[in-house]
Structures are given as structure tokens and as C-alpha cells.
N, C-alpha and C positions, 0 to 999 in steps of 0.2 A: 508515659502516663497520658491519658486523654485529657484534652483541654476541657476543664469544667464549665467554661463559658458556653459550650455547646448544649448544656443541659438547662439553660435558662434564657428567658427573654429579659435582657438587662436594660433598664431605663435609667438614664442619668440626667438630672436637672430638668424635670418636668415642671412647667410653669403655666400650663394651659388654664385659663380662667383663674380659679382660686387656688390651684395647686402651688404649693410653696417650695419650689425647687427641690422636689422630692426624688430620691433614688430608690428604685424598686427592682427586685429580682424575682421573676415569676417562673416556676419550674415547667419545663416542657412535659407533654404527655401526661399531665395530671389535671384534675378538676380543681380550679382555683376560684374561690368566691371572693368578690370584692364587695365589701359591705360598709355601712355607716349611715348616719342619719341623712334625710333628704337635704340635698345641697352641700354635702361634705366633700364632693369632688369625684364621686365614683364614675359618673358618665364622662366627666372631663378627662379622666385617666383612660378608661376602657375604650370609649368611642372617639373622643376628640383628640386623643394622643395616640394610642396604640393602633386603632383601626385607621385613623387618618393617615398615619405613617405607612401602614400596609397598603392603603389605597394609592398613596403617592408613588410607592415603589412599583405597583402594578401599572400605573399609568405611564411610567417612564419607559415601558416596553411597547407603547403604541407608536403609531406613525408620527413623523416630525410635525406634520400639520396639526394633528390632535394634541400632541404635547404642547404646542404653542398656546392652545386654548387653556390647558391646565396650568401653564406657567404662571397664571395670574392667581392661582390658589395660594392662600397663605399657609405655609408649612406649620405643622404642630410646633408649639413653643416648648422645645425640648432640646437638650444638648446632644444626646446620642441615644439611639436604640439599636441594640445588637441582638443577634439570635432570633430575629422575628420571622416566623414562617408566613406564608400567604394568609391573609386574614379574611374571614367571612363574618360579616355583621348580621345578626338576627335581632332586630329591635322590635319593640311593640308598635312603633309608629307605622301606620299603614301607608306604605309607599305607593301601592297599587290602588288607584281610585277608579280605574275603568269599570264601567258597569258590565262589560263583557267578561271580566275576569271571574272565575268560579274557583271553588276548592279544587276541582278536577284540573283546571288549567294551571293553577298555582303549583300543584305538586307534580306537574308534567304527566299525570295519569291520562288526561284527555288526549295528549299526543300519542301515547302508546295505544289507547283505544282506537284512535283514528287509523293507525297502521294496521291493527288487528282486524278491524271491520273492512278495511280496503282489501286486505289479503284473504281473509277467510269468511267474510260476510256473504250471505245469499241475497241477491237482488230479487225483489218481488215486483210484479207489475203494479204500477200505481193505480190502475183502473180495476182489474179483477183480483188483485192481491195474490195471484198464484206465483210460486217460486219459479225463477228463471235460472236455468243452468246452462252455462256456456261450455260446450263440449266439442271435441274434435270428431271427425267422421269415424276414426278408429274407436274412440270411446263409445260412440253410439252403437257401433257394431258389437263391441264387447258387452254392452248393456243388454242387447237383444239376445245374444248368445248365452247370457247368464240366466235366461228364463227357463222354466221347467221344460223338459223334453216333450215334444209333440204339441207344444203350445201354438195355436194359430195366430198369426200376426199379419196385419196389413200395413204396408208402408205408403204414406201419402205425402203429397206436397200441397200446402194451402196456397190457393191463388186468388180466391175471393173470400173475404170475411165480412159478414154483416153489411152488405151493400145492396141498394135497391137496383132493379133493372131486370130485363129478361136474359141478359148475358149470353145471347146467342153467339156473338162474335168470339167470346172467350171459349165457349164450348167447341166451336168449330176449329179454333186454333189448336186446342188440345188434341182434337181428333186428327188434324193434319200432321201433328208431330208424332203420330204413331201410337198414341195411347188409346186403349179400347174401352177403359172404364173410368168413371169419376164418381166421387161421392158428393151428392147434391143434397144439401139440408139434412145430412145424416143418413141418406139412403144411397147405396151403391147402384149406379145406373149404367146401362150400355150406351156408349156414345154414338153407336150406329143408329140409334133411335132418337128422334127429335124430342126436345124437352120443353114443355110449355110452362115457363116460369112467369109468374105475375110480376109485371114491371113495378108495381107499387109496393111490393113486399121486399123485406130484407132476405138475402140469401147468402149461404156458405157453399163454396165449391172447392173441392180438393181433388187433385189428380191421384188416381190409384196407380202407384208405381209398380208395386209387386204384392203378391199374396203368397206367404210362405208358411211352412210348418217348421218350427225349430227342431233341428236334428243335426247329427254329425255330417260334415262335408258340404255345408251351405255357406261357408265363410266367403269364398270368392263371389258367389252370386249376391250375397247380402251386402258386401262392400260395394259392389257395382250399383245396386239398387239405392243404397244410402247416398252415394255420391250424386246420382241422378236426382234423387228427391231434394237434396240440398241445393242443387243447381237451379231447379225449377221453382223451388220455394224460397229463393234468395236467402239461403243460409239457414232456413227453418224447415223441419220435416215433422210429420206426425207419425208416431208409432202407436197403432191401435191394436190392443190384444183382446182376445176373446175371454170373457168371464162366464160364470154359470148363468147369468141372466142377460148380459148385454156385452157391448164392446166398450172398452175403456181407453180413452185417448191420453197420450202423453206428448206434449209439445217439446221438441228438442231443437237446439240451435247451436250453430257455431259462433253466433254472436248473441249479445244480450237483447233479445227481442221476444215480445209476446205475440205468437202467431194468432192467438184468438182475438186480441185487441188491436193488432196491427200497430204496436208501439215498439220503438227501439230505444235502447238506453245505452249511455256511455259506460265504459268500465269504471267501477268505483275507484277513486283515488283518495289519499288522506285529506285533500282539500274539499272532497265531497261532503265531509262531516264537520268542516270548520264554519263556525258562525261568525268568524272574523273575515271570511272570504266571500266575495260575491258568488263564487261557485257553489258554496254550501249554505250560506245564510238564507233564512226565510225572507223573501222579497217584501213581505208586508211590514215586518218589524225590524228589518235589517239586522237580524241576529240578536236582538235584545230580549225577545220573548214576551215583551209587553209593548203596548202602545202608550207612548208618553202622554201624561195628562195635559189637556188643553186648558185654556184660561177658564173655561166653564166647568171643567171637571176637576175635582179635588184629588182623586186618586188615579193611579195607572190602571189600565185594563189589560188582562191577559190577551195576547194576540189571538184573534179568532181563527186565523189561518193555520198556525202551527201549534196552538194551545200551549204556548210557553216552551215548546221544544227548541226553539231558536234556529233550527236547520230546516231546509226546504223539504218538499214532499219526496223527492228522489232520495235524499239522505236518510229520511225516515223509513224508506222502503227497504233499505238493506238491513238484514237481521242475522243475528247469531243466536242460536237456541231460542228462537221465537221472540227475541228482544231487539229493538233498534237501539242505537247508541244513546239517544236521549232518554229512553226508558231505563237503560243500564245506569246512567249517572244519576237517575232519580232514586237512588238507593244509597244506603250507608256502606262504609268500607266492609264491615263484617258480612253484610248481605251479598255484596259483590263477590267476596271471596268464596262464599258457598256456591253462588252461581258459576263461578269460574271452575271450581272443582267438578261440579256436575257436568258442565260443558266438556271439560277435558276427558272425563271418563266416558261420556256417551258418544263423542264424535271423533276423537283423535285416532281411534283404531282404524278408521277408514281413510286416513290421510296418507298420501305418498311421502316419500322421503323429503322432497322439497318442501311440502307443507309442514312436515314435522320440524324441519330446520328453522322455518320462519317462526313457528310457534315456540320452539325452544329459545329463541332469541328474545321473544316479546314477553312471555309469561313471567320469567324471574323478576325483571324490574317492576312489573305490574304488581306481582304478589308482594314484593318487599315493601313497596310504598303503601299498599293497602294494610299490610300488617302493622307498619309503623304508625299509620293513622289511628288504627284501633288501639295500639299500645300507648300512644302518646295522649290519649284522652279525647280524641275527636271521633270516637266510634258512633256517636249519636247524630252526626251531621251528614246530610245527603251531599253527594259530590257535586250536584249542580247548584249548591248554595252560592249566591253571589258573594264575591270576596269583600265588597264594601259593607256587607251586613255582619261580618265576623267581628268579634271583639278583638282588642289588641292582643290578648293572650292566645285566642284561637288562631289569629293571623300568624303569630310568631311560631306556634307549634306546627301549623301547617307547613311553613317554610322549613322548619327543622326536619319534618318528615320527608320533605323533598330532598334535602341534602343527605339524609340518612340513606334514602333509596338510591342515591347516586354513588354511595360508597366511596366518598372522598377520603383521602388519607394525606397526612403530612401538613394539615392546615391548622390554623388557630381560629376556633369558633368563639365569637364574643356574643353573649346572650344577655338580653335585658329582662330580668325577672320572668323567667320561663314558667314559674308557678302561678303567674297571674291568672285569675279565673278558675284555678284548680281547687277542688276540694282536697282537704289534707290527706285523704286516703288515696288520692291519685298521684300525689307527689312521689311516692315510691316507684311508680311506673316510669315517671319522668327521669328519676335518678338512674334507673337501670339503662335507659336509653343514652343518657349522657355518659355513663361509664362505658357503654358499648362504643360510643364515638371515641373515647379515650383508647380503648383496646384496639381500635382500628388504626391507631397511630396519629391521633389528633390531640391538640392541646385545647382545653376548654376554659374560657374565662366567663364567669357568670356574675352579673350585678344582681344581687339578691339579698332579701331580708328574711326569707323563710328559715325558721330554726332547723327544720329537718335537712334542708339543703346544706346549711352551714356545717351541721354536724357530720354530714356525709362527705364533705369536701376533703381533698388532700392537703390543701393550703388555703389559708385565710389572710386577706389583706383588709384591715379595718382602717378606714379614713375618718378624719374628723379633727378634733373631737366633736365640734359642732358644725353648723352650716356657714356658708358664705365666707366672710373674712375670718371667722373663728374656726374654719375647717381647712381642708387642703393639706393636712399633714398625715403621715403614717402614724397612727396611734399604736397599733400592735400588728405584728405579722407572724405567721407560723401555723402550728397545728391548732386543733380545737382547744386542747388543754392550755396552750399559751394564751389564747384569747380570753377564756373565762377567768383566768387568774390576773388579768389586767384591770385594775379598779378604775382607771381613767377612761376606759372605753364604755360608751353607751351600749354598744352591742353586748359587751360582757354583762352589764347590768340586766339587759333584757334576757339573755340566756340563763342568768342565775335567778331571775325573778320567780317568786312563788305566786301563782295565780289562783285566785279564789272566786267563788260566785259572788257577784256584787248584788246586794239586795237594797232596794230602795223602799223606804217605809211607805206603806199604802195610805194615801190620804183619805180619811173617812168621807164618804159621800152619802147624801140621802138619795134613796131610790136606786134604780138600776144604773150600773156603770155604763157609759156610752161605748158603743162598739159599732164597727162597720162590718156588714155581713154581705158577702158576695156568694150567691147560690148557683149551683149548676154550671160551673165553668168547664167548657169542653174544647177550648181551642188547642190545636196541635195535638199533643199527647196527653192533655189533661183529661181525667176520667171522672167527669161530673163532680167536680170539686166544690165543696162549700168552705169558703175562707172566712174566719172570724177574727177581726183585728181589734183588740182593745185600744181605745183612743186615749190621748194624753199619756201615752207610754212610749218607750223605746222598744219597738218590735222588730225582730230579726227573722227573715225568711232564709232558710238554709236548705242544703241538699247537694248531691253530687252534680257535676256538670251535665247539662241536658235533661235534668229531671223535671223541668217545667216551671222554674222560678220566674224567668222572664215572661213566659207565656201567661202566667197567672197574674203577675203584678204589672208589668210594663205594657203588655199587649191586651189585657182584659180589664183589670181593675182600674187602671189609670184612665183609659179612654171612656170607660163606663161612668166614672165619677165626673169627668169633664162634661159628658153629655148630660148628666143629672144637673149640674150647675147651670147649664145653658138651656135646660128643659127641652133637650133634643132626644129623638129616638135614634139609636144606632142599630140598624138592621144587620150590619156586618159583624157585630160582636156575638160570640158564642157563649152566652150565659143566660140564666133564667131570671134572676132578679138581683137588685142591689138595695140594701136597707141601711139606714143610719147616716145617710149623706146630710141629713138636717143638723148633725152635730159638727159639721165642718163648713167653713166659709170659702176656702180656696185650697188648691193643691199646688205644690211646687215640685217639679221634677229636677233632680240634681244628678245628671248622668255624666258619663266620661266622654261624651262626644266633643270634638274639637270646638273651641270658641269661634273659630273661623278658619277658612282654608288659605287666606292670604296673610302676608306678613304685616298688613296694616293694623290688624286687631292685635291688642296686647292687654296685659292686666290693667294698665292705667286707663285705656279707653273702655274696656269692658266694665270696670267698676265705676265708671263715670267721673273719675278724678282728673282726667286729662283736660277737660273743659275748664276746670278751676285753675289748673296749672297754667294754661294758656292765658287766662285772664290776668294772672300774676305777672307774666312776662309783658303783657300789653300795657301794664300800669308802670313799668320802669321808665326812667328818665329818657333813655335813648329811644325807646319805642314811641314815646309821646312826641319827641323831637322829630322823628322820621315819619310820624303818622301811621305807625303799625297798629293794627287791631289784633284781637285775639285770633282771627282767621289766619294771620301771617304765620302763626306757630303750629299750624296743622300740616302734617305731611300729605294731606289730600288737597291742599291749596297750591296752585301753580306758583303764586308769587313768592312763597317761602321755601318750598321744598327744592331739592336738588333736581335739576332738569334732566340729568343724565339717567338716574335710576328712578325718577318719579316718586321720590320719598320712600323707596323700599330699603335702600342701603345696600342692596345686593342686586346683581344681575343674574337672571336665571338662564342657564344654557341646557337645552333639552338634548339628552344623549340617546341615541337610537337603542343601545343595548344595556345601558346603565341607568341608574336613577338620575333625576335632574340634578344638575350641578349649580350651586349658588356661589357666584364669584363676587368678592367685594367690589363695590363701585369705585372705579378709578378716580372719579372726581371728588366725591365727598368722603371717601374712606370709611364708609358705613355710617356716617353721621346723619344722613337723610336730608339735611337742610343745606341751603346755600350759604355762602360766607356772610352775606349781609344779615341773615337771620341769626346765624351763630354768634355774630358780634354782640348781640343783646344778652346781657347777663342778669340773672336774679341771684343776689347774694353770692356772686362770683361764679355761678354755674350757668352754662348755656343750656338751651333746651335739649340738646343731644346728651349733655351730661346728666340731666334729670332722667332721661330715658334709660341710661346705663346704670342708674343708681339702684341698688338693692333696697328692698322694702325696709329692712332693719335700719339702714342709713337714712331712708326717707322719713321714717317715723321721728327721728331726731331733727332732721333738717326742716320739716314742716311742723314742728312742735307748736308753733304759735298760730297755726291755721286750723281751727277746729274741724272744719268740713273735711279737710284732707287727713288730719290725724286720726279721726274716727275710722275712716275706711282702712287706712294703713295699719292701724292697731288690730283690726279684725283679721286682716291678712296675716299679720305676724302671729296672732293667736292660733291660726290654723296651720302654723308651721311653714309659712311661705316667706319668712323673713329674708331668705337668701336670694329670692327671685327678683330679677331686674324689672323695673316698671315697664320698660319697653320690650321685654322679651317677646318676639313674634309669636302669635298664637299657633302657627303651624309648627312651632318648635317646642311646644309644651307637651308634657306627657298627659295621659288621660287622667291620672290622679291629680295633677296640678290644675288642669282645666276644671275638674269637678270641684275642687276646693275654692277656686276663684268664683265659680258660680254660687257656691254656698255662701261665700263672703258677701257677694252682691245681694243675696236674699236677706242675710242678716243685717246688712246696712240699711235696708229699706224698713227695718223695724216691723217684722211681720206680726199682725195681730194674732191673739190666741185663736184657736180653732182652725189652724192651718195644718195640713198634712204634708210633711216633707218626705218625698220618696227618693232614696239614694241607692244607686247601683254599685255595689262593691266599693264603698268609700275608702277602705283601707288599702286598696291596691296601690303598690308603689311606696308604701309608707313603712318606715322604721318603727319599732315598738314604741320609741320615745315620741314619734310623731302621732301615732295612733292615740296615745294618752291625751295629746292636745286636741285632737279631733273629737274624741269622746266627751271631753269636758264641755266643748261647744254644743254638741248634740244634747247633752244632759241639761244644759242651760235652756235650750229650746223647749224641752219637755217641761221643765220647772215653770216656764212661762205660760203653760197651758196648751202648747202645741203637741202634735203627734208626729213621731218619726218612724218610718217604715224603711228598713234597709235590707237589700239582698247582700248576703255576706258569707264568706268562707272562713275568715280569720277567727281562731278561737278567742283571742284577746278581745275582739269586738263582741263576739257572741256572748261571752260571759258577762259583759256589761249591760246586756239587754234585760228588760223587765219581762219579756215574753218572747217565745220563739216558736216558729212553725217549721217543721222539717218535712221536706218533700222527698220522694224517692219511689221505690228503693234504688233503682238504677237510672241511667239516662235513656233517652229515646222512648221507644214503645214500652220499655220496662219501667218507666217512671210515671209521673202524672198523678200520684196518690199522696195524700197527707198521711205520713207515717206516725207523727206524734206532734203534740203541741202542749206547751206548758212553760214553766220557768226553766232557765238553763240548768238549774240544780235538779229539777225533776227529770228532765230529759237525760242528763248525764248519768243519773242513777238508774233509769229504766233501760238505757242503751238499746232502744227499739231499732233505731236505724244507724247508719254509718256515722252520722254526725254525733249521735249520743255516745257512741263508742269512742269517737275521736275526742270529745270533750272530757270523757272520763279518763282517758289515757293522758291527755294534756295536763289535767289537774294533778293526776298521780305522779307524772314525771317531774312536774315542777316542784312538788313538795318533797320529793325524795332525792333531789340533787345534792 
């Protein structure tokens, strides 16, 4: 009998972070969903335990010198993991921050395109833009023999091209070499007669090598003439053939050269098209495509030399089916697939066997990656889109498409909420792709809250029951039916919940109700949209990915409103007018951008409570005795922080082919401060202990400090009770960062007449956490503020007072307002995909 341990990843005694010594068996070759409320231990198990162990095992195979660096890594706090395949982590955290990285480079498509253009591209003269063909003498002979019978042809060697002078010496030399005719400025002349050329004019001189009529039996003569023409033309000859009205020239060369412009070019190589290489990058912008903003300029300027193409003039001169590589990647995946099919049909018939072999090797991986990008919900994004402008969900799905295209097998993929940023109707496409990974012989672990993904999984592991110290346990594991029957599980409650339209009674008002009206929005794919937002309401903007939600709200409405408040005119914004700004006093943008890129920023510093905590430590008896001020307890101050890690707690090691590695500081052991500073205690806790303290514990610990308690209570209300006060900003998820920003705004007691704009605030939240968030947003509205959120989650949409649905599809097929009204009205009408989704969601929840 086969050992059953081969069928599972067996984890024994996992204690990472808040995990409570749990034992877990995860089946191989299946889709397993790890779920639970925020802070329940999902990431601690999936990424900090399973993937961490997989990474450690991989690094053990590196060279001894490299292993010595990694020996300082703290192993996952677990007794044993068996049956673990090689792990591939696909997180939402954007590890690639290079401005040179694009969607095409992330998915390796650009590397394949560089090979394709280097092998099959046609070089064009950078001056006259004529195609240049590199051919052997035999190929040139075959080309002439292929002309129609009795065609008159003149074979010439160019010796002077567009040069001033009388060129007497050149003409005499040609005559001495035994040639009797030359073509001077387009006219064939007899060299025995003197030529009176004006010295001040530009002239062209070509040696007439031979004049022939195409017919059988001229092969040997033609070959001799071509060899002679190439010899005198330095590898270039001209074949001029008679037409009905004139003679037509064709420049042919055994090297890449333009005889007309007297320019030579190197053979194209893959590096010719690389904007990361000095051989291919535009010299003016160094391959960035933009000129960085100076101190006097607020925004970047498109590079005037390459017009944003990133590569130099020669790279742009190489074309396939009329397109350069920069023009090709300025399209979406579906558009490139159409182009690729057209090119293959029109040109591959003329290729020789060697060309066909090259194409056969390059096209399949290109096609598969393009198809996966379209299937995975990124069909609306152009391939030259910079990686740093992608959302966390888009970034993750792009990496997933790359792995799918590589056709990896026998691996364990660990994904962090792959449905983030996806409309509900697009989740089915994602599930098909995950199942395809399964069928290819891979194990899939997904940290996810989405109901459809949970239902479609083969195995569910629910952690909790709550967050932080109240979490870290296996609440229930098994199939979907096992989970929904467990009444202790918050996930079970969410799956069994019946969702209804939430109606808020309308407050009677005299006169017209205030609203914000943006007219004629035309940015990106928006089609002259007029947006009407009722104020003092919770308003939801919905629609499929790429339909224009961000273009309308974040890139048009927000900057337009800010300009109104500053009484400025924004010439760069594409809209006609904005009305209703007088009903608002300010606008607050709560997005999912990181709080900061360094580890020095954290929830305590961002919310402003760290200054108060430092003051408390400065007032202690030991601090007064030693003369310590509040500055001593800042990890930015030299006198108090650890000198070895400069207050970071970790040391960054940059790896050439791997993500940066953060090793614990050998001196302070991640405590950030030196021993003298750590000796100071406030109520028995050092300053490092406070940074490690979760919000829930801090609420109780600082119960008698009103300034601190107020802030901490808001963080707790937003479902962040599990978060450590000193959690580095670069280790926070987008959803956590967004809620910390919202908490900061709530703490400042915003006056009424504030518009809060939130970008997918439910991303990364369990259904129980969404309820907490919605209650806070509801409170803002009740206080006279307005809330506008871009959202996909039906639970949040149903809580809105008003919704505006864009579509019908993404990209050029979007940019139209399909429907607007209350969630109830839209769910009944089912005009767009969101309406249909809401209707299905309500029906399914009431028939469980």
C-alpha cells in the first residue's frame, strides 16, 4: 500500500506569530483555501511558515558562500513540515518597484518579443525609412532570375551618393578599371566622353556593371556580374528594372546598409531592443520613456526623442508587419494575439526551414502568455504599462500569467487573495486557471475570503476564531459542507448569511438635494461621461475591471475637485465642467498605496501616537535620572537606536536574482534600540515591547491616556486590533494601509461637508471585518459627510445608498454609465453585469 503521507503537506507544531502550535494536513494536487478573519493567522501559516520553509530548502542548494549569508535567517517556528514541494509565492505586495519594469517584462513576453524581432525583424534605414534586406550573392541572383521573362535589368554599383564635387577623379578611375558606362544623376553616360559636373551640386554616380535581359542560360553571367557589383559597391549593389514608364531601383546588400543614404547598421540582437541596456535604451531618457520632473516642474514629461518608446532610434527602425517592438507592446494582449495571427498567416509562407524552426520555438510561449493575460482578467491593460502603476491584484495576476505560461509542474503555488480587484463575474475565469494549474500537477494554496472561491475549493482550512491572540487555531477544516455546518466559524456565518438591500431612511430636506456633477469626462476610455453623485450619502462606483472607474473617479473627479478648492485651472484634465463643489469643504483620498517604503513608518507613527508614547517614556524616573528626552526613544535618533541596524531592526541584503532578504539584526535582535534605551520601562514595558504590542492589547494598556485610547479605539473599530503598533509600513497589506489612513482621518474629527473617496476598501477583508468597516462609513455619512467608494464586493455594494455602474466591458469596450440608482433598483433591472451579480447574490443567499 502507498504511503498516504505522500498525498499531503503535513505541518506539525506551527507557532509562527499567533499560531497556537497547530497541526495541519493539506492535500496535494488540490485547490485549498485558507480563510478566516483578518489577523487570524492565514498569512502566518501560508507565507511565514509554509513558503518560508520552502524558500529555506531552496537556499540550501546554493553555494556555501551564499548559504552562509542565509544562515542568519530565522527558520519558521514549526516542529516539522513533510511532503512539501518547491513553493512559489505570489503575493499582492509589489516586490518590483523599478520604473523600468512593465507588464511585458514581468510576464517575460518582452524577452520573447526581443528574440522574435532580432531573428525575424526587418531593419529600416533610420534616414529614408526604406527596408534593408541582408542577402547573399546567390540570393540576389535568384531574386533577378525570378523576374518575368525578357525583363530588362541593369546591375549597378553605387560609388558616390549625394556628394558635392565634379568627381573627375572618380570617373577617370572607373574608366581605367575597364568600365565603359556609369549612371550619373540617374542618366546612363558613356565614360569615354568627359562629364561636366557642377562642383557646387550634389551628385550620384553608379557604375554600370552589366545590362541583361532575363532569360534562360544567363545564370553564370549574372552571378559574375553580381559578384563584381558587390565588390565595387562595398557589399551593396543596385538592381534597376524597366517598368512601363521608368526604371525602378532596388538596393540590395550582403550587409545591413542603405546605399542611398550611405548608412550602415549592425545586425539586430536581443539587446538592441532592451531599454535596460545601453545598446538599446534611448540615450536621452536612459530607457525610462520620460524625462524626470525637475524642481520647477511638477509632472514628468514624455521623452521628446523617443516619444515614450524607451528604446533608441535603431531599435525602433526594426519592424515586423509594419510595427516596431515599442508599437507592438503599446497594445493589449487580445490585440497582439490578432496581430500575431495575421503576421503568421501573411509572412510565414515565405520562410525557409530555419526561419520556421525559430518561429515554432518562439510563438507557443508568446501565445500562451497572451492568452493567460486575457483569461485572467488583464485583457484591458497595454503591455507597456509600468509595473509600479498596477494594483496589487493586477500585479499578482500578471505574475500568475507568467508562471502559467512557463508551464511549471510539481510545485506548490501560494496565492494571496487572487480575486482582489476582480469583479464577481471575472472570478469564474480565475478559478478555471487555478484548476488548470492543478491539472498540470501543481498544488494550490489560496488565502482568500471570496465566497465563490471558497465554494469551488477542494479543501478549506478556516483559522480563528478571531484575530490576534484570539486567533491562530484551526476552527474547522474539510469540504464546503463541513465548514458551513460549524457554528463557531465566522466564515460559516458569512457563507450562511442572508443578504438584503440596506435602506437608509431619507432625511427630509428643503429645496434641492446637494449633488456633485462632473460633465463630459473623456480621459482614457471614458466616453463623454456625465457623473452625478448625491452628497451626504454612501455612493458606490461599480463595474468590471478596466471599465473606467479609476479614470473617472481618481484621475478626473478627484484632481478636478482639488483644483476647484484651490481656484486653479487644470488644463491637463479631460472634462467639460464640475458643478456642486460649493457643497463641500474638503476631499480626503483613502487609497491602498503604501504608508511608506521604509520600515521606519508604522501604524503608531502614521497615526501620530508615537510622539505621545515617547513623551510617556521620557517622564519615567530612570529617564529623568539619565537626562533622556522624548527624542531618545525615536528610532531615527542616533543616541537611542541600535547603531548596527540604524533603528530598522533588520538588515537588508540585496540578492541579484531573488527578492531582497531582510535578516534580523545580530546586535539588537529586531528590538531597534540600544541596551541603555531598552532599560527604560513604562509600566514594565520597554519601548520595543510597545512596538510589538497589538492594538487590542494597547487599548487596555493605555486605557488611562485619553489621547492614545481614542486613536487605538478607532483602529480597533476598523478591525485592526490584531496589528502590532510597530508593524513596518512596507509589510502592511494594501487593505491594512487603507484602514490606517481612514483611522487617521477619523481621529482628526472631520467636519461635515467632507467627501471621502475610497478605492476598494473591502479588499483583503473577511465578511465580519467588512461589517466593521461599513459601520464606520455609515457613521461618517450620519455626521453629514459624503462617502464615494470604488467597490466590487456585493456585501459593500448592498450597503450603499446609491450606486453607479460602468461598463459594459473593460478597455475600449467600457467607459459608459450603464445604470444608476439604488442597489435594489439596479439588481432588479439587471442592466449590466453588476446588476446581474447583485441579483444572483441576493437570490443565492436567501435560498441557502
